[in-house]
C-alpha positions as CSV (number, residue, x, y, z in Angstrom):
1,M,0.0,0.0,0.0
2,L,2.7,2.4,0.9
3,K,4.6,1.7,-2.3
4,E,1.5,2.5,-4.3
5,I,0.9,5.7,-2.4
6,M,4.4,6.8,-3.2
7,E,4.0,6.0,-6.9
8,Q,1.4,8.8,-7.2
9,K,4.4,11.1,-7.9
10,D,4.3,9.5,-11.4
11,T,0.8,8.0,-11.9
12,I,-1.0,11.3,-11.9
13,S,1.1,12.5,-14.8
14,R,0.5,9.2,-16.7
15,A,-3.2,9.5,-16.2
16,I,-3.5,12.7,-18.1
17,N,-1.1,11.6,-20.8
18,Q,-4.1,11.1,-23.2
19,D,-4.6,11.9,-26.8
20,D,-6.1,15.3,-27.1
21,K,-8.4,14.3,-30.0
22,E,-9.8,11.4,-28.0
23,I,-10.4,13.6,-24.9
24,E,-12.1,16.3,-27.1
25,K,-14.2,13.6,-28.9
26,I,-15.5,12.3,-25.6
27,A,-16.0,15.9,-24.3
28,N,-18.2,16.5,-27.3
29,E,-20.2,13.3,-26.6
30,I,-20.8,14.5,-23.0
31,N,-21.8,18.0,-24.1
32,K,-24.4,16.7,-26.6
33,A,-25.8,13.9,-24.5
34,F,-29.3,14.1,-23.2
35,G,-28.6,13.0,-19.6
36,T,-25.2,11.9,-18.4
37,F,-24.5,9.6,-15.5
38,F,-21.4,8.6,-13.5
39,T,-21.4,5.2,-11.9
40,G,-18.9,3.3,-9.7
41,C,-18.5,1.5,-6.4
42,G,-16.6,2.2,-3.2
43,T,-13.6,4.4,-3.9
44,A,-14.5,4.7,-7.6
45,G,-17.9,5.8,-6.5
46,N,-16.5,8.6,-4.5
47,V,-14.4,9.7,-7.5
48,C,-17.7,9.7,-9.5
49,M,-19.3,11.8,-6.8
50,T,-16.4,14.2,-7.0
51,G,-16.9,14.3,-10.7
52,E,-20.4,15.6,-10.2
53,Y,-19.0,18.6,-8.4
54,I,-16.1,19.1,-10.8
55,F,-18.3,19.1,-13.9
56,S,-20.7,21.5,-12.2
57,K,-18.0,23.9,-11.2
58,I,-15.7,23.8,-14.2
59,A,-17.9,22.8,-17.1
60,R,-21.2,24.2,-15.7
61,K,-22.7,20.8,-16.5
62,H,-25.1,18.6,-14.6
63,I,-24.0,15.0,-14.4
64,N,-25.7,12.6,-12.1
65,F,-23.8,10.1,-9.9
66,I,-25.5,6.8,-9.0
67,V,-23.7,4.1,-7.1
68,S,-23.6,1.0,-9.4
69,S,-25.5,-1.3,-7.2
70,E,-28.5,1.1,-7.4
71,F,-28.1,2.1,-11.0
72,P,-30.5,-0.5,-12.5
73,N,-33.3,1.2,-10.5
74,Y,-32.9,4.3,-12.7
75,H,-33.4,2.5,-16.1
76,H,-36.7,4.5,-16.5
77,F,-34.6,7.6,-17.3
78,L,-32.4,6.0,-19.9
79,T,-32.7,6.5,-23.6
80,D,-30.4,6.1,-26.6
81,K,-29.4,9.8,-26.1
82,T,-28.1,9.0,-22.6
83,L,-24.4,8.7,-21.8
84,L,-23.0,6.5,-18.9
85,I,-19.4,7.1,-17.6
86,A,-18.3,4.0,-15.6
87,I,-15.2,4.1,-13.4
88,S,-13.5,1.0,-12.1
89,Q,-9.9,0.1,-11.2
90,S,-10.2,-3.6,-12.2
91,G,-12.9,-3.4,-14.8
92,E,-14.4,-6.5,-13.3
93,T,-16.7,-5.1,-10.5
94,A,-19.9,-7.1,-10.6
95,D,-22.2,-4.2,-9.8
96,V,-20.6,-1.9,-12.4
97,L,-20.9,-4.6,-15.1
98,E,-24.6,-5.1,-14.1
99,A,-25.1,-1.3,-14.4
100,I,-23.7,-1.1,-17.9
101,E,-25.8,-4.1,-19.0
102,A,-28.9,-2.3,-17.7
103,A,-27.8,0.8,-19.6
104,K,-27.0,-1.1,-22.8
105,K,-30.6,-2.5,-22.9
106,E,-31.8,1.1,-23.3
107,G,-29.3,1.9,-26.0
108,V,-27.1,4.0,-23.8
109,K,-23.5,4.8,-24.9
110,I,-20.8,3.6,-22.4
111,I,-17.6,5.4,-21.7
112,S,-15.3,3.9,-19.1
113,L,-12.3,5.0,-17.1
114,V,-10.4,1.8,-16.2
115,N,-7.0,0.6,-15.2
116,V,-6.9,-2.9,-16.8
117,M,-6.7,-3.2,-20.5
118,G,-8.9,-6.1,-21.8
119,S,-11.0,-6.2,-18.7
120,S,-14.7,-6.8,-19.0
121,L,-15.6,-3.2,-18.6
122,D,-12.9,-2.2,-21.2
123,R,-14.3,-4.7,-23.7
124,K,-18.0,-3.8,-23.1
125,S,-17.5,0.0,-23.4
126,D,-18.1,2.0,-26.6
127,H,-14.9,4.0,-25.6
128,S,-12.5,3.5,-22.7
129,F,-9.7,5.5,-21.2
130,L,-6.9,3.7,-19.5
131,I,-5.9,5.6,-16.4
132,N,-2.3,4.1,-16.7
133,A,-1.8,3.7,-12.9
134,G,0.0,0.3,-13.4
135,P,-0.9,-2.8,-11.3
136,E,-2.5,-1.9,-8.0
137,K,-2.2,-4.9,-5.7
138,A,-3.1,-3.5,-2.2
139,V,-6.9,-3.9,-1.5
140,A,-7.2,-0.2,-0.6
141,S,-7.1,1.9,-3.8
142,T,-4.7,4.8,-3.7
143,K,-2.9,5.6,-6.9
144,A,-5.8,4.4,-9.0
145,A,-8.1,6.8,-7.2
146,T,-6.0,9.9,-7.8
147,S,-5.4,8.9,-11.4
148,Q,-9.2,8.6,-11.9
149,L,-9.7,12.0,-10.3
150,A,-7.1,13.5,-12.6
151,L,-8.7,12.1,-15.7
152,V,-12.2,13.2,-14.6
153,T,-10.9,16.7,-14.0
154,L,-9.2,16.8,-17.4
155,L,-12.5,15.7,-19.1
156,A,-14.4,18.5,-17.3
157,Y,-11.9,21.1,-18.5
158,A,-12.2,19.7,-22.0
159,C,-16.1,20.0,-21.9
160,A,-15.5,23.7,-20.9
161,G,-13.3,24.2,-23.9
162,R,-10.3,24.7,-21.6
163,L,-8.3,21.4,-22.1
164,N,-4.9,23.0,-22.2
165,E,-5.6,24.9,-19.0
166,G,-6.8,21.7,-17.3
167,R,-3.7,19.8,-18.4
168,R,-1.4,22.6,-17.1
169,L,-3.2,22.6,-13.7
170,L,-2.8,18.8,-13.4
171,I,0.8,18.8,-14.5
172,E,1.5,21.4,-11.8
173,T,-0.5,19.3,-9.3
174,A,1.6,16.2,-10.2
175,S,4.8,18.3,-9.6
176,K,3.6,19.5,-6.2
177,V,2.6,15.9,-5.2
178,N,6.2,15.0,-6.1
179,D,7.4,17.7,-3.7
180,M,4.9,16.7,-1.0
181,I,5.5,13.0,-0.7
182,N,8.9,12.7,1.1
183,P,10.2,10.9,4.2
184,R,9.8,14.0,6.4
185,Y,6.2,14.4,5.3
186,E,5.5,10.7,6.0
187,K,7.1,11.0,9.5
188,H,5.0,14.0,10.3
189,I,1.8,12.0,9.5
190,R,3.1,8.9,11.4
191,K,3.4,11.1,14.5
192,L,-0.3,12.0,14.2
193,A,-1.1,8.3,13.7
194,E,0.7,7.6,17.0
195,K,-1.4,10.2,18.8
196,I,-4.8,8.9,17.6
197,C,-4.2,5.1,16.9
198,E,-6.1,4.1,20.0
199,S,-9.2,6.1,19.1
200,D,-12.4,4.1,18.5
201,N,-14.0,6.7,16.3
202,L,-12.7,9.2,13.7
203,Y,-14.7,11.7,11.7
204,I,-13.9,13.7,8.5
205,I,-15.6,16.8,7.2
206,G,-15.4,18.5,3.8
207,R,-17.5,20.8,1.6
208,S,-17.9,21.2,-2.2
209,L,-15.2,19.2,-4.1
210,N,-13.9,17.8,-0.8
211,Y,-17.1,16.4,0.6
212,P,-16.7,13.2,-1.5
213,M,-13.1,13.1,-0.3
214,A,-14.4,13.1,3.3
215,L,-16.3,10.0,2.4
216,E,-13.3,8.5,0.6
217,S,-11.1,9.3,3.7
218,A,-13.5,7.3,5.8
219,I,-13.3,4.3,3.5
220,K,-9.5,4.3,3.6
221,I,-9.4,4.4,7.4
222,Q,-12.1,1.8,7.7
223,E,-10.5,-0.6,5.2
224,V,-7.1,-0.9,6.7
225,S,-7.1,0.3,10.4
226,Y,-10.6,-1.0,11.3
227,I,-11.3,2.3,13.2
228,H,-14.9,3.4,12.9
229,A,-14.6,6.3,10.5
230,Q,-17.3,8.5,8.9
231,G,-17.3,11.3,6.5
232,F,-19.8,14.2,6.5
233,A,-20.6,17.3,4.6
234,G,-19.6,20.1,7.0
235,G,-23.0,21.7,6.8
236,E,-24.7,18.5,8.1
237,L,-23.0,18.6,11.5
238,K,-25.9,20.2,13.3
239,H,-28.3,17.6,11.8
240,G,-26.9,14.8,13.9
241,P,-23.1,14.2,13.8
242,L,-22.3,16.7,16.5
243,A,-23.9,14.4,19.0
244,L,-21.0,11.9,18.3
245,I,-18.3,14.3,19.4
246,D,-16.7,13.7,22.8
247,K,-13.6,15.2,24.4
248,G,-10.6,14.2,22.3
249,T,-12.5,12.8,19.4
250,P,-10.3,13.1,16.3
251,C,-11.8,14.9,13.3
252,I,-10.1,15.6,10.0
253,A,-11.1,18.8,8.2
254,L,-10.3,18.8,4.5
255,V,-9.8,22.4,3.5
256,A,-9.0,24.0,0.1
257,E,-8.4,27.7,-0.7
258,D,-11.8,28.0,-2.3
259,D,-15.1,29.8,-1.7
260,V,-16.2,27.4,1.0
261,K,-13.0,27.6,3.0
262,D,-14.4,29.8,5.7
263,D,-17.5,27.5,6.1
264,V,-15.3,24.4,6.6
265,I,-13.2,26.3,9.2
266,S,-16.4,27.4,11.0
267,N,-17.5,23.7,11.0
268,A,-14.2,22.7,12.5
269,M,-14.7,25.3,15.2
270,E,-18.1,23.8,16.0
271,I,-16.4,20.5,16.6
272,K,-13.6,21.9,18.6
273,S,-16.0,23.7,20.9
274,R,-17.5,20.3,21.8
275,G,-14.0,18.9,22.6
276,G,-13.0,17.5,19.3
277,Y,-9.3,17.2,18.3
278,I,-9.0,19.0,14.9
279,I,-6.6,17.7,12.3
280,G,-6.4,20.2,9.4
281,V,-5.5,19.0,5.9
282,A,-5.0,22.4,4.3
283,P,-2.6,24.7,2.4
284,N,-2.4,27.1,5.3
285,N,-2.4,26.6,9.1
286,N,-5.3,27.9,11.2
287,E,-5.7,28.5,14.9
288,V,-8.5,26.0,15.0
289,F,-6.2,23.1,14.0
290,D,-4.7,21.0,16.8
291,Y,-2.5,19.2,14.2
292,W,-1.8,20.6,10.7
293,I,-0.9,18.6,7.6
294,K,0.1,20.9,4.8
295,V,-1.0,20.3,1.3
296,P,-0.3,22.5,-1.8
297,D,-2.8,25.0,-3.1
298,V,-3.8,23.5,-6.5
299,G,-7.3,25.1,-7.0
300,D,-9.8,22.7,-8.5
301,A,-7.4,19.8,-8.2
302,S,-7.6,20.0,-4.4
303,P,-9.3,16.5,-4.0
304,I,-6.2,14.9,-5.4
305,V,-3.8,16.4,-2.9
306,N,-6.1,16.3,0.1
307,I,-6.7,12.6,-0.1
308,I,-3.0,11.6,-0.2
309,P,-2.2,12.5,3.4
310,V,-5.2,10.5,4.6
311,Q,-4.0,7.5,2.6
312,I,-0.6,7.8,4.4
313,L,-2.4,8.2,7.8
314,S,-4.6,5.1,7.1
315,Y,-1.5,3.0,6.4
316,H,0.3,4.1,9.6
317,L,-2.8,3.6,11.7
318,A,-3.1,0.1,10.4
319,V,0.5,-0.8,11.1
320,L,0.4,0.7,14.6
321,R,-2.7,-1.3,15.4
322,G,-1.0,-4.5,14.2
323,H,-3.0,-5.0,11.0
324,D,-1.8,-5.8,7.5
325,P,-2.8,-2.8,5.4
326,D,-2.3,-4.8,2.1
327,Y,-4.8,-7.5,2.9
328,P,-7.6,-6.2,5.2
329,K,-10.0,-8.7,6.7
330,N,-13.3,-9.6,4.9
331,L,-12.3,-7.6,1.8
332,A,-11.2,-8.4,-1.7
333,K,-9.3,-6.3,-4.2
334,S,-12.0,-6.7,-6.9
335,V,-15.6,-7.4,-5.9
336,T,-16.5,-9.8,-8.7
337,V,-19.6,-11.3,-7.0
338,K,-22.8,-9.6,-5.8
C-alpha cells in the first residue's frame, strides 16, 4: 500500500497523458448527451461523486452520480441519447458490469475509465480511457483513485473548452505531489497516527469538491485500520453528527483555498468547541487546528492532494494497530460477485 501511495508522484502524470483528439471527442459526446451519469462502487464511486462537483464547477454541466448497485433502478430515465461514464480500477466489479448491462438494454452509450486493458468493462464499453496507474495490488485503492480524479478533471476542462488549462493545472499538481511525498512528510503523518491510533471513532468533514473526499477518507481508514470512521458534509454537523463528538474525538477537516474555506473552518470550530481534536489538511495553518498537515494549493485539483495524506495516515494507523494494510480482513481487491 505504501509503495503504491508513493507512486502517485508519477501516476497522476501518466493518467493525463491522453490523446487530445480522444479527450475532445468524448467531451463533445458529454456535451451533446441528453442525460449523463457517472457510476462506480466504493472508492471509484467517491471519484464519481467528486466528478459531479467538478463538472458543475468547471464545465457548468449537470451530471448525475448513482452508485452502481443502485443504477438499474434508474433505467426508466435512460434513452439512446443518454451517456454513462463508468469508473473502475479492475474493470471486473460485478455491480458496475450489471449497471452497464442495464444501460445497454436502453441503447445508452458507455464510456469507461479503467486501469486494466482487456477487462470486461474495457471490452464492453463504446470507448474506454486507461488511467495508466499500473498494477494496483493493495486492496485499498490509492494511486488508481487519484489517477481517476485527474482524468475526470481533465474531461471537465475539455467540456468547458479549456483542455490546455486543465492539463497545465494537473501537470502542476503532479509536480507538487512529487514535492509533497517525502520521508519527512510521512514521518509527520506517522506522529499523528501515534497520537490517535487508540481512538475508537474518527470523523472527517469537507465541503464542495472535498465532501466526497471526506467519504473516501472514511473508506480508507475503515478498510485498513478498522477504526470506525465516517465522513460528513460540513454543513450537516448540526443535523446529527455533532452528537457523536466527545472530548478528544479526532476529526479531520479537508480544506482548500476556495469559496467554502471559511465555512469548513467554521464547522471545525463547532467540533472543537465540543471537545473534538481537529486535524487540518489544508494549504495554510489555522488557529482551530490542533494538528496541521500541509497540502499544496492547487485550486480545483484539491481533492487529489487532500486525499493523499489521509492515505498515508490510514497506512500508519493500520501498522500501529497491528494490521496488514495490504490485505484487510473480509475484503477483496476486486468485488466480482454480488
